[in-house]
C-alpha positions as CSV (number, residue, x, y, z in Angstrom):
1,M,-40.2,146.5,41.2
2,N,-43.5,148.3,41.9
3,L,-44.3,146.3,45.2
4,E,-41.2,148.0,46.3
5,I,-42.8,151.6,46.1
6,L,-45.5,150.5,47.7
7,D,-44.1,149.2,50.2
8,E,-42.2,152.7,50.5
9,H,-45.3,154.3,50.3
10,K,-46.8,152.2,53.2
11,I,-43.9,152.9,55.5
12,E,-43.9,156.6,55.1
13,S,-47.6,156.3,56.1
14,S,-47.3,154.5,58.6
15,N,-44.9,156.8,60.1
16,N,-47.0,159.4,59.7
17,R,-49.6,158.0,61.7
18,T,-47.4,156.7,64.4
19,Q,-46.5,160.5,65.2
20,H,-50.3,161.5,64.8
21,Y,-51.0,158.5,67.3
22,R,-48.1,160.3,69.8
23,I,-49.5,163.7,69.9
24,A,-52.8,162.4,70.4
25,L,-51.5,160.4,73.4
26,L,-49.1,163.3,74.8
27,S,-52.6,165.6,74.5
28,I,-54.8,163.0,76.2
29,F,-51.8,162.8,78.9
30,T,-51.5,166.6,79.1
31,I,-55.2,166.8,80.1
32,I,-55.2,163.8,82.4
33,L,-52.1,165.9,84.7
34,F,-53.7,169.0,84.2
35,F,-56.4,166.9,86.6
36,I,-54.1,166.0,88.9
37,F,-52.8,169.1,89.1
38,E,-56.2,170.2,90.2
39,I,-56.8,167.3,92.5
40,I,-53.6,168.4,94.1
41,R,-54.0,171.9,94.5
42,N,-55.4,171.4,97.7
43,Y,-53.0,169.3,99.3
44,V,-49.7,171.5,98.5
45,P,-48.7,174.6,99.6
46,E,-50.3,177.7,97.1
47,N,-47.3,179.6,97.2
48,L,-43.8,177.9,96.3
49,L,-41.8,180.9,96.8
50,E,-42.2,184.9,97.9
51,W,-39.6,187.2,97.2
52,N,-40.1,191.2,97.1
53,G,-43.9,190.6,96.5
54,I,-43.9,188.2,93.9
55,Q,-45.6,184.9,94.8
56,I,-44.0,181.8,92.5
57,K,-47.6,179.4,92.6
58,L,-46.4,175.7,92.7
59,I,-49.6,175.2,90.7
60,G,-48.3,177.7,88.0
61,L,-44.8,176.2,87.9
62,L,-46.1,172.5,87.2
63,I,-48.6,173.7,84.2
64,F,-45.4,176.2,82.8
65,G,-43.3,173.3,82.7
66,L,-45.7,170.9,81.1
67,V,-46.3,173.6,78.3
68,I,-42.6,173.4,78.2
69,I,-42.3,170.1,77.5
70,N,-45.0,169.7,75.0
71,S,-43.8,172.5,73.3
72,I,-40.5,170.6,73.0
73,L,-42.2,167.4,72.0
74,I,-44.7,168.3,69.9
75,P,-42.1,169.8,66.8
76,T,-39.8,167.2,67.6
77,F,-43.1,164.6,66.8
78,L,-44.3,167.1,63.9
79,N,-40.5,167.3,62.1
80,K,-40.9,163.3,61.6
81,L,-44.0,163.7,59.3
82,I,-43.6,162.8,55.7
83,P,-43.6,165.3,53.6
84,K,-41.7,168.2,55.8
85,L,-42.9,170.9,57.0
86,S,-41.6,174.6,57.3
87,I,-40.7,175.8,60.5
88,L,-43.5,178.3,60.5
89,K,-45.9,175.0,60.2
90,I,-44.3,173.3,62.7
91,V,-44.6,176.3,65.0
92,G,-48.2,176.8,63.9
93,I,-49.2,173.5,64.4
94,T,-47.4,173.7,67.5
95,G,-49.6,176.8,68.8
96,L,-52.7,175.4,67.5
97,I,-52.6,171.9,69.1
98,I,-51.6,173.4,72.5
99,I,-55.1,175.7,72.3
100,G,-56.5,172.7,71.6
101,I,-55.5,171.2,74.8
102,E,-56.0,174.0,77.1
103,F,-59.5,174.6,75.4
104,A,-60.6,170.4,75.8
105,F,-59.8,170.7,79.6
106,K,-61.7,173.6,80.3
107,I,-64.4,172.4,78.9
108,I,-64.0,168.6,80.5
109,Q,-64.0,170.2,83.6
110,N,-67.1,172.5,83.3
111,L,-69.1,169.5,82.0
112,V,-67.9,166.4,84.1
113,V,-66.4,168.2,87.2
114,I,-68.1,171.8,88.1
115,Q,-70.9,170.2,86.4
116,N,-71.8,174.2,84.5
117,G,-72.5,172.7,81.4
118,F,-71.6,175.0,78.9
119,D,-72.2,177.8,81.0
120,I,-68.7,179.4,81.3
121,D,-67.1,182.3,80.4
122,Y,-65.3,181.3,76.8
123,Y,-63.5,184.4,76.6
124,I,-61.7,184.0,79.0
125,I,-60.7,180.9,78.5
126,L,-59.6,181.3,75.0
127,K,-57.4,184.4,76.4
128,S,-55.9,182.2,79.1
129,A,-55.3,179.8,76.0
130,G,-54.2,182.1,73.8
131,L,-51.4,183.7,76.2
132,I,-50.2,179.7,76.9
133,S,-49.9,178.9,73.3
134,I,-48.4,182.1,72.2
135,L,-45.8,181.2,74.9
136,S,-45.3,177.5,73.9
137,M,-45.1,178.6,69.9
138,L,-42.0,180.7,70.5
139,I,-40.6,177.9,73.1
140,A,-41.6,175.4,69.8
141,N,-39.9,178.2,67.6
142,I,-37.0,177.8,69.2
143,S,-37.1,173.7,69.2
144,A,-38.0,173.9,65.6
145,H,-34.9,175.6,64.8
146,K,-32.6,173.2,67.3
147,I,-34.3,170.4,65.4
148,K,-33.4,171.9,62.0
149,N,-29.6,172.9,62.6
150,K,-30.4,176.3,62.4
151,K,-29.2,179.3,64.8
152,T,-31.5,179.9,67.6
153,T,-30.4,183.3,68.3
154,I,-33.3,185.3,67.1
155,P,-36.2,183.3,68.3
156,I,-34.5,183.1,71.6
157,L,-34.1,186.8,71.8
158,V,-37.4,187.2,70.5
159,L,-39.0,184.8,73.3
160,I,-37.5,187.6,76.0
161,L,-39.0,190.6,74.2
162,I,-42.3,189.0,73.8
163,W,-42.0,187.6,77.6
164,I,-41.1,191.3,78.9
165,S,-43.6,193.0,77.0
166,I,-46.3,190.1,77.7
167,G,-45.4,190.7,81.5
168,L,-45.7,194.5,81.3
169,I,-49.0,194.5,79.5
170,I,-50.5,192.3,82.4
171,K,-48.3,194.5,85.2
172,N,-50.1,197.5,83.5
173,T,-53.4,196.0,83.0
174,S,-53.8,194.7,86.0
175,G,-52.8,197.2,88.6
């Protein structure tokens, strides 16, 4: 009877390890895709669409799509961890993982590709990674609510409100 309990614990631990591996592989794959996007940047048109002075950049759209996919997949993996995580923890950990991916990409890019060493502007990196992380946390919040079978109306409204607020802040500071 004690062997059954030990086996059950071993299975739970293995499941957690599998989810951690999935998150690590997803993070590595995302960083590799960011490098691929940087490589193809010179070979694709810069603007996908231009309408009334608004430019939609192709690489930016690809990066945003990848962040959305990560913001949906990471909460799915985190929800399978034992013990179960609350929605707030899932959203927070997702944000930390996304900011870690962005920061790791920029560090690797500056060390290996550009070869600047550590002579980079960390404030700009953290500002852009933080903005992407906030947006991914909002999307992860919707995803986590959906996974836990809770209503998604309020998280969607919060996403729209913060998205508009960030847009207005960026518009007022740049122009």
